[in-house]
C-alpha positions as a printed NumPy array, in Angstrom:
array([[-12.791, -37.581,  48.646],
       [-16.016, -38.456,  46.889],
       [-19.054, -36.183,  46.924],
       [-20.911, -38.743,  49.029],
       [-18.152, -38.678,  51.655],
       [-18.089, -34.873,  51.706],
       [-21.828, -34.842,  52.322],
       [-21.281, -36.6  ,  55.647],
       [-19.59 , -33.952,  57.769],
       [-18.306, -34.637,  61.254],
       [-20.478, -33.2  ,  64.035],
       [-18.44 , -31.511,  66.763],
       [-19.679, -29.915,  69.975],
       [-18.108, -26.589,  70.931],
       [-18.71 , -25.145,  74.392],
       [-19.405, -21.408,  74.244],
       [-20.106, -20.691,  77.926],
       [-20.366, -23.037,  80.929],
       [-24.082, -23.392,  80.17 ],
       [-24.16 , -23.024,  76.373],
       [-22.777, -25.013,  73.479],
       [-23.228, -25.165,  69.726],
       [-22.839, -27.804,  67.059],
       [-20.268, -27.367,  64.32 ],
       [-19.961, -29.402,  61.13 ],
       [-16.578, -30.173,  59.572],
       [-16.604, -30.888,  55.836],
       [-13.243, -32.558,  55.228],
       [-10.995, -32.852,  52.185],
       [ -8.768, -35.75 ,  51.202],
       [ -5.156, -34.923,  52.134],
       [ -3.861, -35.158,  48.562],
       [ -6.328, -32.574,  47.31 ],
       [ -6.024, -30.079,  50.158],
       [ -5.565, -26.352,  49.474],
       [ -3.846, -25.758,  52.805],
       [ -6.686, -23.547,  54.034],
       [ -9.498, -23.976,  56.548],
       [-12.619, -21.91 ,  55.827],
       [-15.168, -21.091,  58.546],
       [-18.601, -20.065,  57.267],
       [-21.354, -18.774,  59.54 ],
       [-25.032, -18.881,  58.634],
       [-27.367, -15.933,  58.077],
       [-30.004, -14.588,  60.443],
       [-32.959, -16.526,  59.068],
       [-31.618, -20.075,  58.754],
       [-29.02 , -22.208,  60.526],
       [-26.112, -24.26 ,  59.197],
       [-28.4  , -27.05 ,  57.948],
       [-30.12 , -24.803,  55.411],
       [-29.901, -25.929,  51.81 ],
       [-27.673, -22.969,  50.95 ],
       [-25.124, -23.624,  53.715],
       [-24.959, -27.376,  53.14 ],
       [-24.613, -26.958,  49.393],
       [-21.799, -24.42 ,  49.67 ],
       [-19.872, -26.24 ,  52.403],
       [-20.135, -29.565,  50.585],
       [-19.113, -28.107,  47.233],
       [-16.167, -26.186,  48.672],
       [-14.874, -29.321,  50.401],
       [-15.147, -31.109,  47.052],
       [-13.004, -28.306,  45.604],
       [-10.202, -28.897,  48.116],
       [-11.131, -26.531,  50.945],
       [-11.769, -27.872,  54.447],
       [-14.928, -26.037,  55.492],
       [-16.397, -25.618,  58.955],
       [-19.932, -24.381,  59.604],
       [-21.621, -23.839,  62.953],
       [-24.795, -22.643,  64.624],
       [-24.89 , -19.466,  66.64 ],
       [-26.272, -20.021,  70.15 ],
       [-29.755, -18.708,  69.353],
       [-30.159, -21.017,  66.367],
       [-28.716, -23.969,  68.28 ],
       [-31.463, -23.395,  70.853],
       [-34.167, -23.169,  68.204],
       [-34.803, -19.453,  68.63 ],
       [-35.64 , -17.205,  65.671],
       [-34.36 , -13.86 ,  66.951],
       [-30.57 , -13.474,  66.638],
       [-28.479, -12.831,  69.731],
       [-26.922,  -9.444,  70.465],
       [-23.885,  -8.48 ,  68.406],
       [-21.45 ,  -9.072,  71.258],
       [-22.801, -12.563,  71.863],
       [-22.673, -13.428,  68.163],
       [-19.079, -12.212,  67.995],
       [-18.122, -14.169,  71.113],
       [-19.571, -17.338,  69.613],
       [-17.638, -16.817,  66.381],
       [-14.39 , -16.262,  68.3  ],
       [-14.957, -19.504,  70.208],
       [-15.268, -21.376,  66.913],
       [-12.05 , -19.767,  65.651],
       [-10.268, -20.793,  68.856],
       [-11.594, -24.342,  68.523],
       [-10.318, -24.599,  64.946],
       [ -6.906, -23.213,  65.906],
       [ -6.643, -25.598,  68.849],
       [ -6.887, -28.595,  66.532],
       [-10.38 , -29.62 ,  67.604],
       [-11.337, -29.985,  63.928],
       [ -7.962, -30.729,  62.305],
       [ -4.782, -31.676,  64.143],
       [ -2.593, -29.775,  61.687],
       [ -4.727, -26.604,  61.801],
       [ -1.784, -24.563,  63.084],
       [ -0.023, -25.117,  59.74 ],
       [ -3.014, -24.047,  57.666],
       [ -4.184, -20.587,  56.757],
       [ -7.512, -19.603,  58.268],
       [-10.219, -17.84 ,  56.268],
       [-13.476, -16.763,  57.894],
       [-16.772, -15.415,  56.598],
       [-20.346, -16.406,  56.093],
       [-23.749, -15.806,  54.621],
       [-25.216, -12.327,  55.184],
       [-25.287, -11.774,  58.973],
       [-22.697, -14.5  ,  59.465],
       [-20.295, -12.67 ,  57.169],
       [-20.952,  -9.354,  58.901],
       [-20.15 , -10.882,  62.293],
       [-16.967, -12.389,  60.852],
       [-15.965,  -8.946,  59.599],
       [-16.57 ,  -7.4  ,  63.025],
       [-14.464, -10.1  ,  64.684],
       [-11.644,  -9.532,  62.193],
       [-11.854,  -5.748,  62.584],
       [-11.386,  -6.014,  66.362],
       [ -8.686,  -8.686,  66.335],
       [ -7.666, -10.142,  63.007],
       [ -4.424, -11.77 ,  64.13 ],
       [ -3.891, -14.989,  62.216],
       [ -6.825, -14.48 ,  59.854],
       [ -5.594, -14.829,  56.277],
       [ -8.756, -13.659,  54.514],
       [-12.527, -13.213,  54.605],
       [-15.285, -14.424,  52.287],
       [-18.676, -12.701,  52.308],
       [-21.662, -14.438,  50.72 ],
       [-24.042, -11.522,  50.226],
       [-22.638,  -8.841,  52.509],
       [-25.531,  -7.022,  54.27 ],
       [-24.315,  -3.498,  53.567],
       [-27.576,  -1.994,  54.805],
       [-31.117,  -3.096,  55.701],
       [-33.435,  -3.366,  52.668],
       [-34.747,   0.054,  51.737],
       [-32.377,   1.831,  54.144],
       [-29.226,   2.705,  52.164],
       [-28.515,   5.425,  54.751],
       [-27.859,   2.816,  57.481],
       [-24.523,   1.489,  56.25 ],
       [-22.744,  -1.374,  58.014],
       [-19.297,  -0.594,  56.656],
       [-17.656,   1.722,  59.195],
       [-15.502,  -1.092,  60.597],
       [-14.324,  -2.532,  57.26 ],
       [-11.217,  -0.284,  57.023],
       [ -9.998,  -1.82 ,  60.293],
       [ -9.687,  -5.245,  58.667],
       [ -6.126,  -6.074,  57.651],
       [ -6.723,  -9.232,  55.625],
       [ -7.794,  -9.631,  51.967],
       [-11.534,  -9.887,  51.387],
       [-13.812, -11.448,  48.781],
       [-17.323, -10.03 ,  48.441],
       [-19.761, -12.179,  46.448],
       [-22.738,  -9.959,  45.694],
       [-25.861, -10.366,  43.563],
       [-26.715,  -7.497,  41.229],
       [-30.27 ,  -7.466,  42.669],
       [-29.264,  -7.715,  46.334],
       [-31.7  ,  -5.63 ,  48.393],
       [-29.129,  -5.506,  51.209],
       [-26.581,  -3.752,  49.003],
       [-25.767,  -3.898,  45.306],
       [-22.286,  -4.203,  43.826],
       [-22.564,  -0.574,  42.713],
       [-23.119,   0.435,  46.328],
       [-20.166,  -1.656,  47.506],
       [-17.59 ,  -0.518,  44.944],
       [-16.854,   2.974,  46.321],
       [-16.501,   1.54 ,  49.82 ],
       [-14.116,  -1.188,  48.71 ],
       [-11.977,   1.259,  46.755],
       [-11.218,   3.057,  50.027],
       [ -9.879,  -0.06 ,  51.748],
       [ -6.138,  -0.451,  52.219],
       [ -6.134,  -4.21 ,  51.672],
       [ -6.999,  -6.236,  48.546],
       [-10.775,  -6.562,  48.133],
       [-12.291,  -8.618,  45.326],
       [-15.882,  -8.152,  44.253],
       [-17.49 , -11.135,  42.514],
       [-20.622,  -9.986,  40.689],
       [-23.489, -12.451,  40.419],
       [-25.51 , -11.155,  37.473],
       [-29.275, -11.156,  38.167],
       [-28.609, -12.661,  41.604],
       [-30.482, -11.663,  44.753],
       [-29.213, -11.779,  48.355],
       [-28.841, -15.572,  48.112],
       [-27.637, -15.491,  44.47 ],
       [-30.972, -16.76 ,  43.202],
       [-31.716, -15.694,  39.63 ],
       [-35.057, -15.368,  37.813],
       [-36.076, -17.97 ,  35.254],
       [-35.427, -15.502,  32.446],
       [-31.742, -15.402,  33.383],
       [-29.229, -16.545,  30.785],
       [-27.8  , -19.091,  33.261],
       [-29.57 , -21.776,  35.244],
       [-29.5  , -21.649,  39.04 ],
       [-27.065, -24.572,  39.145],
       [-24.748, -22.78 ,  36.722],
       [-24.869, -19.647,  38.861],
       [-24.003, -21.543,  42.029],
       [-21.172, -23.394,  40.257],
       [-19.788, -20.068,  39.012],
       [-19.834, -18.628,  42.538],
       [-18.284, -21.744,  44.071],
       [-15.539, -21.859,  41.445],
       [-14.717, -18.193,  42.093],
       [-14.576, -18.725,  45.859],
       [-12.385, -21.8  ,  45.451],
       [-10.068, -19.993,  43.016],
       [ -9.685, -17.071,  45.43 ],
       [ -9.149, -19.207,  48.528],
       [ -6.663, -21.533,  46.799],
       [ -4.715, -18.487,  45.553],
       [ -4.741, -17.128,  49.093],
       [ -3.34 , -20.402,  50.356],
       [ -0.45 , -20.163,  47.915],
       [  0.176, -16.417,  48.36 ],
       [  2.395, -14.644,  50.844],
       [  1.202, -12.656,  53.811],
       [ -0.507, -10.056,  51.586],
       [ -2.789, -12.615,  50.003],
       [ -3.98 , -12.684,  46.401],
       [ -3.492,  -9.328,  44.721],
       [ -6.912,  -8.244,  43.571],
       [ -9.181,  -5.261,  43.797],
       [-12.857,  -4.616,  43.285],
       [-13.714,  -3.785,  39.679]])
């Protein structure tokens, strides 16, 4: 599949409740280059699935052989700025998972491994869904995990992580105000499943680096995307325990 083709995702309506629906975008891969994995990525609190970050990552991951699905939470679909309650966000995510598993996006979805995750809040909601019922989830990818609110390292959002039974990949900028890699490492070491930590040197919560950085922004994004693709492809080839890795 060419880059131009990957940039034209399929728009799919998913009903969440009898009176609510959201739009999902399916970024598809040519069959011959498929990694055998479907990746669901949810957006962060401040921008929906059409943000430059989400489109860039979904497009680039599809170009790297990973069918990628993004979606709007109900509040963002309705043009609201304030995120829904946790339970409603989780319910929406579960509906997207069910839609993917039912073949609404890919007819052979039942034969593919399913990885979920997202940007910031979207990744946190994915982790909460997996912690409560992770059956059939092969792995999770977090793009800037919001370990705590900025300036509030005492308000950790990690209590549920030990309940997750699938391998995890945390991509974290060294300057992330929501939690640095150094803050994440001791938490990840206590997990009973493989947990990789991909450090983005000089990166902030969205992996943006200052101009003085040794690498350009495009190089940083390509590094992150290559690491995600490597991890997900390895997961697709691995057994039930996933790729054997641990946080450095």
